[in-house]
C-alpha positions, 0 to 999 in steps of 0.5 A: 353141777360145774358144767351147768354153771359153765353154761349159765356163765356163758349166758350171763356174758352173752347178756353183758354183751348184748347191752353193751355193744347194743346188739340186742339182736343176740338175744333174739337170736339166742333165745330161741336157740336155747329154748330149742336145745333144751327143749330137745334135750328136756332141760326144762330147768335150764332153760329158765335158769339160763334165761334168768342169767341172760337177763341179769347179765343184761341188767347188771350192765345196765345198773353199771352203766347208769352208775358211771353215766349219774356220777359223770353227770353229777361231776359235770355240775360240780367245780370243787372236788375232794377225797383222798389221793389213792395214787400219785404221779408227777402232774396228776393223782387218783382220788377217791371221794367215800362220801360221794363215792366218785373216783376221778384222775385230776391233772395239772400242767405243773408238778403236784405236791401230793402223795397217796392218803392225802385228803385234798380239796381243789377247783377244776374242770371235768373234762368231755367223756367222749365215747371211745374212752367210756368203756376203757374208764369204766373198765378201771372205775374212773368216773371222770378226769378233771383239770386242776384250776390255778395250781391251787390244792389244799389239803386237810389233816383227815384219818380214815382207816381205810388209807392205812394200806395205801399209806403203807403201800407209799411208804414202802414204794418211797423206801424203795425207789429212794435206794435206787430208781431203777431197782427200787422201781422194778421191786415196787411193780413187783410187790405192789404193782406200782410201775411209775418210776420204773424206767421206760426203756426197762417196761418196753423191754418187759413188753417185748420179752413177753413178760410184762405181767411180772410187773402186774401183781397177780395170783402169784403174789397173793398166793405168797401172802396166802401161804406165809398167812397160813403158815403163820396163823396155823395154830389158831383154830381153823375157821378163825384161821381162814378168816384171818387169812381172808382179811390180810389177803383183802389188805393186800388187795387193797395195797395192789389197788384192786387191779383185775389179776389180784382181784380175781385170785382174792376171790378164788381164795375167798371161795376156796376158803369159804368152802373150808368153813362150810366143809365143802370140796373146792373145785379150781374150775368152778372157782375161776369162773364164780370169781369171774361172775363175782368181778363182772356183777361188781363192775361188767366193764371189766370186760374191756379190761386187757388185765381182766381178760389175760388173766382169766385166759392164763389161768383157765388155760393153765387149769384145762391144759397143764396135765395133757401138756405135762404128759406129752412132755419127752422124758428128756426134758421131764425134770422142767415138765411142770414149768414148760407145761404151765408156760406152754399152757398159758402161752396157747390159751393167751396167744390171740389176745396177746396179738390182739392187744400188742400185734406181736408175741416174743419167740423166746417167752416161754423160755424166758418165763421158765428161766425167770419164774424162780427168780421172781418167786425169789425176789418177790419173797425177799421183797415182802419179807423185807418190806414187812421188817421195814414197816415194823422197824422203820430201817431202810437198810433192810431193803438194799439187798432186795433193791440190789436184786432188782438192779441185777434182775433189770441187767438180765433182762437187757441181756435177754434183749439181745437175744429177742426175736419178735414175730409180728402178725397183724391184729386178727380178726374176732372170728379168728379168736372165735375159731382159735379156741373152738379148735383148742377146746377140740384138740384137748378133748373139751369139745368133740362128737360123740362116736364120730372119730373121722368127723371130729378128725376132719373138723379140727383140721379144717378148723386148723386151716381155717384159722391159718387163712384168717390170721395170714390172708390180708384183703387188699386195702389201703387203711389210713389211721388218723391217731388219737395223738392229742393236741398234735398229728400223726397218720399211720398208713397200710399199703395194700402191699402191707407197706407202712408209712407213718406221717408225723409222729405226734406231740411230745412234752415233759410227761407225755409223749404220743410216739411211745404211748400211743403211735408206735404201740398202734403200729406194733399192734397192727403187725409191723416190725418197721416202718418202711417210709417216715416223713415228717411234714415239719419239725414242730414238737407237736409233729415230731416228738419222740422222733429220736426215740423212734429212730433210736429204738424201731427200724425206719427204712427211708426218712423223708422231710422238706429239709433234712435236720442240721443235727440229724446223722440220718439221710433224709430224702429232701421233698418239695413241690413237683416230688413224688414218692411211691410206696407200693401201689399208694403215690404221694404228691408234694404240693408245697412248698417250692424248693429252695425256700427260705423261712423261720423255724417257728412258722408252719409255711414250709410244712409239706402238704401232700395228695394221696392216690390209690386208684380212685381214691384221693386225700388231701394231706395238709399238716398245719398249712396255712390258709394262704397256702391251701387256697391255691390248691384246688382239686377233687379229693374224697378226704380232707385232713383240716389244717392245724387242728381245725384252726380258723386262721388255716381256713376260709370259705375260698378253701371250701370253693376251690376244693371238692371233698365229701369228709373232713378229719381233724387231729386235735386234742385238748388245748387253750387255742380254741382248736377247732374252731366253731366256725370252721366245723359249722362252714364245713357241715354247712357244705354238707361235708361229714366231720369226724374229730379224734377228740371225740371218736378217738382214732379214725381209719379211712379203709378203702379198696381204691374206690369208695371207702368207709370211716371205722373208729377205734 
């Protein structure tokens, strides 16, 4: 029965993917293959149910898609919003309206005086929901982003029993952070999943060591709640105890914000306890499959959520691989056999997706996890006990020991960073992920051809070689990524020789750094441990934001700009008209400005204008150049990066007449300047120039072998 449900679940996933990717050919290919397989095996029952699960997946995806679209359409027509604040940040908060059943993130340019549990009413404007954002937003249950008008928020005194867990979380977090921001911020993340007050450097340390899962409440945390709840209620009747345990676990899941990792654990606990109530045996692999099925029925967009994917992969890997790995551990280190087998099985099962999302793995992460797990368990239990006493008594002194332990733990993490070594790997192709998991299933005996040992051996060898080729072979391609950094510029270039160039670092404002939140993670995800050349076109904050952070925290071999900043201790290559710089086989020629030009700091007239050449491919890079500068440039370019985010002041018909181009790319975000100008976009399209915008398409990639090119989106 377990095997049959796994097969049905696979067809359910296939149905989801078929709808979300609009690849209906998957259905047309799967159905004949399905009928053929089960016809040969004479399993008409499985054929019928597989078709039903396939259609159920397709239907579930359609229902969820329609629900999100309907709510977004309703919100677009609204100007007044109200509901309960379920999570707050400095300049934004997450709001849930239970009556209209929508969930939004409201933001403002000023700090907001709201806290979780408040019922608020405000006027606002719903932002666009571009295609590249939809899957990510829907996977988090977010229906829309709303900008608050006039910073005017009215608080209404309302009571709702559903806010009790939210207010408990807020009370605990406020008390912890009030004692010590760093230590309290870590403990908040550990026991409630709230990490907003944890320093960015501390978050980076967890990520770089491969232990960021510690900050996401998961089955480990819920397991502690389950264990203590069971002990506390041991004198109750069995059935009542199981029901109360489920209720307590639900409350904690609510406190944790229904994050996929804890939601998965909660569903598994419900299934296990339901089995006990009904006197039915519980199979853990069947339980995790059923929990995934329930979650995807709840929200099929979870398949796009990294937390959902990594949580299920890690748990499944531990279930399937742990015992075999445990048996193969040498006797000399059997004393850590359990810890090592768990860490190894989780690492093996998540490896492809970790490098897909991050572009690197920490070589010492397995050892770090083994060492830290007992400490994390101790601090988590201590945090639960202290928080429980604090909620009952209101005495925050009981929180001091756990906050102090958090401070010590963060110091230990900083020390471990000195020992860390990261292995950077280019983001793998999807086919590698499929081949890798097929190889793992064969190696651990879950898939083999019966009575053909030699065939199995050669097949495993073939898959292993194929994995290595797919992981390390890189085609000779030039890849230019115009990154979606909001209202600013950042262009990341991968040369055919796997050298990398970064042109500008994007904007940085009070509570947003494009470099920290998007640019640097993107560079890492592509598998680069350093930047070979950093070019700053000009030092405005929407082009050079986060520069100091980058130079302090990442290896940059060479820096170039028109002029070296006065306060910089790093050497800059000074570039001006007529200069060229070559990285690998990619040549960058500087077209403007001329050498020794005098200028005012707040002007765009000295920003670097460059052309990028590779074989027969060319691209004009304009930064924020003014129209009088661009009108003096002539040439034939494949791609034109539109100046100054599509501003009308940086564009003219003469510019179009002087330049031949096929494609124009505009780097732009939410702004109050009217960028990009409608006249600019219309004029480009009128001249049969294809226009792409980062605010609509997300990250835009130009990929070429040196002749012709493709435009891709991420």
